[in-house]
N, C-alpha and C positions, 0 to 999 in steps of 0.2 A: 553398530556403527552410529556415531553421533552425527548430527547435522553438519558440524564443523568438519568432521572427517569426510563426509560425503562431498561437501563443497571443495575441500582440498583435493580430493581425488578427481573431481570434475575439472578443476583448474589445471591440474597436472596433465590430464588427458587433452584439454584444449591447447595447452602449451606444446605438447608433443605433436599434435596435429599441425599446429602453426609451423613448428620446426621442419616437419616433413614437407610442407608446402614450399618453404624457403629452399630446402635441399633440392626439390624437384625443379624449382625455378632456375637455380644456379646450374644444376646438371643440364637442364634444357639449353640454356644459352651457351654453356660451355661446349655442347655438342652441335651448336649453331641451329638448333631447332627453335626458330624464332616464333613459331606458333604458340610457344609457352607463354608469350606476352598476352595473347588473346585469352588463353585459358586461365592464367593466374594473376593478371593485372587488371585492376578496375579501369574502365574507360576514362574516368576523371582523376586518375592517379596524380598526386601532387609531389614533386621532387623539390625538397627544401633547399638543397645545395644550389641548384640552377634556377630556383624560383619559377618553375614552369609546370603547367598543368596538362595532363593528357597522356594516355598510354602510348600514342604514336610518337610523341616527342621523347618519352623515355626510351622507347625502343630504338629510335633513331640514334641516340647516343651510343648504344651498343653496336649498331650497324657501322657507325663511323669508326669506332675503336677497332672492330674486327677488320675493317678495310685497311687500316694502317698497321695492324698487328694481327695477321691471319692466324697465328698460333696462340693468341691471347688465351690464358686459362686461369681461372680463379679457383684455388683450393681452399676449402673450408679448414681453418685451423681450430676454431671453437665456435659454438653456437649456444645461445642462451635465450630462453623465452620466459616472459613474465606477462600475464594478462594478454592483451592483444598485440604486444610488440615482441619482435625477435631481433636480437643483436647477433651479428655475425662478423667474426674476424676472418678476413680473407688474406691469403698471400697470392698475389697475381703475378704472372710471368708472361713475357711475350717477346717477340723479335720485330723491331721496326723495319719491315721490309718493303712497305708500300707508302705512298704519300698519305699523310694523315692530316685531316682538317681539324685544327685545334681552334675552335670558336672563331672561324672565319680566317684563320692564318694557316696557309698551306705549309706543312713541314715535309720536305723531301725525305725519302727513306735514308736511314743512316746505317741500317744493318746491325744496330746495337741491340743486345739483349737487355731487357729491363726487368726489375723485380720491384714490387711495391706492396706494402702492407696497407690494408684498407679496413675500415669498420663500417658496416651498414647497420642501420636501425630501420626496420620496416614495421609498419602498423598494418594489420590485416583485419578485414571485415568479411564475414561470409565466405571464407576461403580465398580471398583475393587481396593482393597488396593494394592498399589505398593511399599510402603516403610513405615517403622514405627520406632518411637523412644519410649522409655519407661523410666520413672523415678520412682523408688520405693526404699523401704528400706529393702533390702535383710538381713542386719544385724538384724534388728528388728524381722523379721520372724524367723530367726535362734535362737534368744533369746527366743521367745515365744515357740519354739519347745523344748527348753532346750539344744540345741546343743552348744551354746556359752553363755558366761555370762560376765558381766562387771568385771573389776578388782575392788578391794576394793576402790580405789580412784574414779573410775568411778561410783560405786554405790553411794558413798558419794555425788558426783557431781550431780547425777540424782535426789537426794531428793529435789533439787531446783525446779524441774519441777512437783512435786507431790502436 
């Protein structure tokens, strides 16, 4: 085995270990085991989407979401690891059955079921999430909840995609 082969094998093992950590993290919060944050998220975790630092702030976002959507579930559709980063495509589903605090705005329960695709990119160090990026369609989830709607011209435009 060459040095390059050995290095490639080590990188593959490292990537698989990181994917396993992310799966454990997602499984943990899907089952409402919030201890998974202390176990797998660094205390100084940085969330690039909301520009905030700290594991407790990160955990609070999940707690607020679970409050408004008690059946919220994130199913992994695909997961890819390279170096110290893991990319995860998620299909999230839930029912808005309780009041939801959306960045300081209280949204009363609508009873609507929602579905959203999300992509997370997490960087790990020493087996813990240290920073993350998220891409999702918040406008779409608000539409599904009935909180916002397209304008008439927007509705006409969207018929192209149906």
